[in-house]
Every structure is written in structure tokens, then in C-alpha cells.
N, C-alpha and C positions, 0 to 999 in steps of 0.2 A: 190832524184828526182825519181818519178815513171812514167813509159812510158804506154801509152795506148796499147791494143792489136793491134791496127792498125799500130801504130808506130813500135812495135816489128816485125810485119809481113813483114814490107818494109825494115828492117835493113839490110838483106842480100843483097837486090838490092842496097841500098845505098853504102854498102861497095863495091860491084862490080863496081858502077859508080866511086867510089874514085879510084879504080884500073884501070879504063878505059875499063872495060870489055864489056860494052854497051854504046852506044851514047846517047840514049833517054829511059826513063823509064816511062811507062805508069802505073799510080798507080793501075788502075783496073786490068790490066794484072798481076802485081805484087802480088795482093791479091789473084787473081785466081790460080796463081802458088803456093802460099803459102797454100791455101786451099787444093789444090791437094796434096801437100807434106804431110800436116797434115792428110789427109784422108788415104794416103799410110801408114803413121806411125801408125795411128789408127788400120788399117787392120791388120798390122804386128803384133802389140801388141796383138790384138784379136786372131790371130792365134797361136801365142806363148801361150798365156793364156789357149787357148783350147787344145793345145797339153800338156801342164802341167797338166791340170784337167784330160786328158785322161791317163797320166802316174801315177797320183795319184791313179786313180780309178784302174787301173791294179795292182798296188802294193797293194792295200787294198784287192783286190781279191785274189792275191797270199798269202798274210797273213792269209786271212780267210781259204782259202783251206789247207794251212799248219797247222793251228789250228785244223781243223776238222779232218785231217789225223792223228794227233797225239793225238786225243782223244781216250781213250780206249773204245772198242766196248762193248756192253752188252755181258754177257755170253751166252745169249739165241741166239744171232746172231751167235756167234762162235761155239756153239754146233751144231746148224742148219747146218753149213758149214762142220762139221766134218762127215766123212762117215766111216761105219764100214767095216772092211776087214782085210786082211793080209798084215802086214808091215814087210819088210825085212831091216835089220840094219847093220852097220859095224860089223865086227868080226863074220859074220854068225849068227847073233842073230836075233830072231823073235818075233814079238808082234802081237797079234790079238785084234783088237777092235770089240766088238760085242754090241748088244743091246743098241744103241745109242738111248736116249730118250730126245727129245727136251723139252717136258713138264716139266720134273723133273730135267732137266739139268745134266743128268747122262749119263754114259756108263759102260760096263763091259769090262775090259781089262784082257786078258789072258797072262800071262808070266811065263814061265818055268812050265807049266802044271797046274798053279792055276789060278782061276779067281778072279779079284779084283773089287769091286764095286767102281767107280770113280765118284766124284762129281765135277761139274765145279766151278771154283773159279775165280773171276775177277782178272785179272793181269793188273798192271799199264802200262805194256808195249803194251797191246793190244793183246797179245798172247793168244791162247787158252791154259787153265791150268786146268788139271783135277788132283785131288787129292784123294788118300785113306789115312786118317790120322792114322787109325789103323795099316795099313801095312807100312806106311811111304813112299809110292810110289807117284811119281809126273810125269804125262805125259804132256809135253810141245809140242805144235805145233806152228811154226814160219815159215811163207812163205812156206808151204807145206811140210817141214821137221819136224820130230818129235824127241823127246829124252825122255827116260825114265830114271828118277832119283830116288835114295834112299835117301830120305831127311834126314833120321835119321844118316846115315854114311857119307852123302855128296859124294856120288859116282855116276858116270853115269853107268847105267846098259845096256842100250842099245842107241847108238848114231847114227845119220844120218838116221833115220828110213823113209823109202819110202812106200807108199801104192802100193801093186803089184795086188791086186784082191779085 
């Protein structure tokens, strides 16, 4: 047996009458009350859906920002951010970065009295990585601190280097 929407809308009132909750039932009043209840429910559902859509948009924006932050930056941007100058490192070691050339993505690094021509290499981590393959030197800069490595022997030559001038 199927019931009409009108019959369904007055069912709560019929149940209330059966329990003695009200003495008389005006069908028009019952319909008005039911419509008001349905309108409130619709507004509640619309507000919940809007809040859900806002949360989904915020989550999508966070994911996109995280993806963009994790993408390696081009070497040209990194070399442009590199500044020449004197770097003091742990164990009283010193490195001098000079002749930074953004166009050729290179710099000259002075270590223990010798100059090394360094070429920018794209690093998957987004760090600035300059290499001199002939000498086997690698200069890495991450979050403002730098390290000089001997790639051939796998040794750290200068660690925790910070620019002082």
C-alpha cells in the first residue's frame, strides 16, 4: 500500500492524536507545520553540504600547496638566490663562494687556497647543488646552511657552513 505525500505529512499528527497529545487537528495547520519542518531540514542539509564543500576545497588547496612545495625548483632560481661571500664552517673551516653567474648557472668556490669552477646541477630534493666533477667536489645548500663534500671519497670536507660576509 502506498501513501500520498499529504497522508505522510499528517502521520505525526495522527500519532499525536492517538496518544492524546492534542484535542483537535486542523489539517491545514498540520500541513503548514510539516512544511516548516521540511524547510528547516532542507536548510540544515544545505548548510551541511556547504560546509562539506568548503572542507573539500580547503583540503584540495592544502594538497596542491604541498605538491608545489615538494617540486624541485629550477637550478636557475637556486643559483639566483645564492650569494657570494665568505662562509665559516664547523671545525674552523672556511669556504669562499665567488663569481656567482646566474646566466651560466655556475660559481667559483675557493677551498684550501684553490679555486674550483662549480656548475649547478638539479637536485631532486630542491636543494642548491653545485658540482666540480673533475675535482669531485659538491657544494650543497639547504635551508641557508651549506656543506662541502668530496664525492669521490664520500667525505664531508666542511659542514654547517654559514655566510658571514
